[in-house]
N, C-alpha and C positions, 0 to 999 in steps of 0.2 A: 455368762455376764462376765462384765467387767472385773475385777478386782477396785475398792476404792482408793483404794493409796499407792499400793504398789508402781503400778505399772502403769504408763502416761504414755497413750499415743493421741499426738495433736495434730493430722492434717493441714500439711499449705494449699489452703482452698484459691482460687481462683473465684472473680466479684460475677460466675458464672455460675450457670442453671445446671450446664453436664459440665463435668471440667477430668482433669485430672491433677492429679496431687501422688507428692514425697510425703509417706510416713514416714515420722522425725517421736525422736520420746531421749529422755531423762534416762528410763533405768528401764529395762538394762541389756549395754550394746555387751554378749558376751559369745565372742570365740572358743568355741572347746576343743577342734579339731580343723583338718584341710577342710576338711565339708562341712563340719556342721554348726552351727550354732547361731544365737538368739539375737529377733531385732524386737523388742518391750513383748506385745505381746503375740509374737508372728516368730516363730523358728523355719533356718531350714536344713536341710539335707543332701544339698546338693552345691556349697557357698554362690545359696540369694540366686539359680538358675528359676528357684521358686519354690513361696511361701506359703505355710497353714495360721495359722490360726488358732491360737490353743482357746479350747472355755475351761472356766473355773468355777468351783462352786460355789452358792448361793452362798452371797454374807464376805464374800474369801478378803479380807485383811490384807493382809501383804502376804506374798509369793516370794518362794528361793527354787531355786531353780540348780540340784549336779550337777545336770548336762542337757540335752535334750528331747531328754522323756521321762526322763528320773524330779522330780518335784516336789514341795509339798506346800499344800495354804493353810496361812495362822486363818481362821474362820470366827466371824464373829457371829452365833450363833444369840441376837438378841431375847430376853424375855420379858422384858421390860420392868424386872428391877433394877436395882441399882447396881448391881454390877451385872454387868450380859457373862453370860458364861458361852465358853471357849473349844475345837473340837480343831483335831489337825487333818484336813485331806494329805494325801499321797495319791502320787501314781508312777505308772512304772511306763505313758506311753505313751508322754507327749500333751496329758489332758483329755485323753479321748474317754478315760474311765478313771474316777476320781473312791478308791475307800478314805471315811473318817472317819476320829477315834476322838473321844470327850479327851480334855484337856483334865482332869480336878485339875483344880486352884484353891489349894487348903490358906481362906481369909476370912477376917469376920469383920463383914462389910458396916460397922460401927467406927471402926476406927476408917480399914483401907475403902476406899472409891478407886473402881475399873473404869473408865471411858468405853475399854469397846479397841484399844488400839495395841500393839505389840510389830516390833523390829522378828524376821524369821532368818536361823541361821545355822546351815547343816554344813559336818567338814565331810563328809562321809553316810552312809544308809541305818547307820545305829545312833551317832552322836552328830544334836540337834541342837542349840541353844533358841528362848522367844524371852526377848524382854518386853513386859507389857506394862504399862502405862501408866502410873499411879497418879490420883487428882488429892491433893491432902489441904485441904483447906484451899483457897485460892492458887495456888502451886499447880506445878503443871509440869517441875522435872526429877519429879522421881519416878524412877522403877525397878518390877517385880522381877531378877530375871532369875529364869528356868530351867535344869537343862534335863537333856531326856538320853541313855545312854541305851534303847533299846528302840531305837525306831520311830519312837513317838509314844510308844503305850505308857507307858510311865515318867510322870516328871517329878524333879523331886528340884527346891530351894536350888540355885548356888549363890554365895557370895562372889559383889561386886564393888562397886562404887552405887549402886541405889537411884545410877540415874536411868532419864531417859535416853537411851543412846545406842547406833548402830553396833553391835557385835559380832567380830570377824575373828576364826583360827585358821589355822595352815595343817591341826592335827589335832587330835585329840585330848592332847593338854594346853596347845603353847595360843595363846590367844588371848586378845586386846579389845577395850570397850575405852571410851570416851566418856572424861566428868565434866561435868555441868557449861553447860554452853559453847562446852569445845575444849575449857581449860586448863585441862590436864589428858593425862592422858594413862591409862593404866595395865595392865597386862597382867596374866598365870602363867604361869607352870606345869599351876598341877590340876588343872582338868577345870578350875575353877572354884576349887577348897580355898588357895591364899589368892590374892592382888596386893602389886606393888607399882607404886607409882613412877611410872616411867619419862628422868628431867632431861629434858635432852639442852643443851648450849650453845650459846652460838659464838662463834670469834668473839675474843674479846673486844677488837677493833669497833664493832656493831656499836656498843654502847648504848646495851637495846634495859630497857624498863623491865620491870619482872611483869609487866602481861607477855600471859601469848596465847596461840591456840591452835591449835594438832587438830592433823586429818586420821584418819587411823591407818593402819601400818596396811600394806600390801606387797607379797610374794609371786617371785615369780615359780620354785618349786620351797623347802620346805624348809631352807638355810636361808635362800641367798630371796636377801625385801626391801625397800625403800619405807618411807614416812616423811611428807614434808610437817614443817612448822613454820607458824610466823610469828615473830615476833618483833617487838615498838619502839623502833632507837628511840634517844631523849630529847624533848621536839629541841629544837634550832625557830633561831631568830622564826619563830612564833606556827613553825611546820615541828609534824612527826613523821618522821618515814617505819616505813612496815620491811619486811624482808624476810623473803617466802623463801626457805632454804631446804634441802635434802639431806637425809640420812642413811646412810647406808646400812645393812648389816648383812655379814655374811656365815651366822652362827645362829638362826632358827631365835630374832628377834632376844637374846640373852643380853646385847651388846649394839649400840651402834654408835656411828662415826657422817663425821661432819663430810659431808660430799663437796657439793657447792652452793651459789647464790640464786636460786631461781627464778627469783622475781626480786624489785625494788620497787618499794607503789609509796605515793602517799597517806593512801588508804587500803583495806586489803577490801577482798572486791571479788572475793575467792581464788578459790584451792589453783592451783596448776594444775593437768592435763598432763597424765603418764603413767604408766602398766607395765606393768613385767612379764618378764617370762622367760624360765629358766635364772642365766646371772647376768640376762641384761636391762634395764630397764631404757623407756623409749618415751622419749617425753615429744609429742606434736608442738607445730607450726606454722605456721603462715609467712614468706616471704615471696615480697615480690610474689605474690601471686600464684608460689609455688606449691607444694609440700613439703615441708622437712623434720626428717626426723634423728634427730639424738639419743643418740646409741650409746647411754651408759655403763660400764664394767662394771659389777659386783659384790665384785671378789680382788679387786685391785689387779688385776691379770694382764687388764691389756686398754690401754687407752680409748679415750668414747669416739664415737664416727658421727658421720655426720651420714643420712642418705637424701638428695631432691629431687623430684618429680621431672620426668619431663615433661607432664601437663604444666598451666597456669590458668589462669585467672580466681580463683580459687579464695576468700574471705576471710574463713575459723575455721574453726577444727570444736566442733562440742560433745562427741567422743570418741573412742579408741579400747581400743582390742584386740590385743593376738595371741595367739595360739605357741605359735616359734616363731626365735626371731626373722623371720622369713612369707610366716605365713601371720594376718590380720586384713583390718574389721577398719576405718573413719566417720566415724559419721560430721560433712563436711560440709561447706554454705560454700555457695559456687553465684559469678557472677552472674548472666546471664541477660541475654538480647529475649530470647522468645521464651513460652512459654514454658514452667519449671518444667512437668512431662516428658520436654525432648530437648531440653539445653544441657543435662546430667552430664562430661565431660566431655561438654564441647562450648564452654563459657567464655568468656568474650573479652577482652582486654578493652575493647569498645567503644565498653559505656563504663558507668562509673556508678559503683553498691555503696560506696562510703563515702565517697564528697558532693560538693553540690552536682549540679551539672552541668552544663554547658554546649553551645554549641559543635564544639569536634566528640565527647563525649558526653553521652547524653547518659538521662541516667536511667539502668536498669534494675532489671528482677532477681531479689537474695531469694536463692531455692536450696535445697536442704538438698542432698544426697548420699548415700551414700558404697561408700566404695573400697575396697578388696584389690589385694596386693600376695604374690606369694615369692617375689621375689626382694621383700626387705625394705617395697618400699619407693623402687627405681619406675615397677608400672606400677599403675590403679584401674581394676574390673570395673564401672556403674554395674550394682547392684544393689541401685534404691524400690526399694516396697515400694510400688506407687496405688490408687486402691481410683476408679471412676466413680466419680457420685453424682446421683443424678437426685435431682428435689423436685417431687411432686408432690398433690392435697395429702398424701398419706405417709411425709416425711422427705427424708432425705435414709437413698440408702446406697449405700457404697459395697463394690468389690472387688478387690483384687486381681490388675490387671499382668 
């Protein structure tokens, strides 16, 4: 059974009864090393040459994998009461088998209602956190954070901002959680016993208002990391500008330093894409149809470098994951003439996917592709996971090619 909330696999389907489709998703794209990685509900041990689909326990609400074989599932055991029960599913064989342990949540149902949703995160096989959504009146912004130190056998309350946001740790002690509506960033360095608000300041020449929006920090190792914050400038001529700024750390998040402006826009339209690996953060973009990787040092010892791909006409990047400065995956969109099943890494500059078509450049097809590199982004290999789907009187049936 597919989980209801966390893994979303959305195939691009042509309008034909029999079609080949590329599988694309927002979460998660994770390359663990040169050969192993996760692409939504599928995993590979040979860098995308073959893919296998994972299976999950019934009622899986949130999924987290530490590596391609070890993972956990937060299971909603709806028992018909105001507070559904929760269990933790654990697998060590990539979802082939699961062991299930109840999560004892000690709450008064007359005071706290748990709708049955939660975020799950583990930093190793012993230490994990789950943040459960709490309904209080008509509000859904509250969360109940629990912590385990024995792999999920026992859970205890962990202090925190008390909001229903994702939580992220880099080791058993150092972690972060967002405040209400991502308007605050909170950090702990003692495993969640105490939390302090992290306040990031933009350069003074931006003249920001008091409004700020934070993303969760990401780390390439236990010391080097980056975090993005968006600041709105004071309105000028009836226009308000949003600055997306990148801050970096080299001491495990104890101190953050402004690094650069990631983007300046009229409105906030989502976070930038970037991924850390070791002491480098990699920021992808598309320029003149080519994939561009901007590599920013997190320790201040080297300058920013840029790598441009040899292949052309790509239109956007939707996800990125690198296991080292050389080995990485990028989920992108390609502008193609033919069907999506045949055109990956053969995009065409003879068609248009971002502007009105004309006689010289007719409208092409926008196709999702998954690309792999082992040289830091100079050359890319197509490892797109495809499905062939048949629709008949029994419904739609898909198989991985």
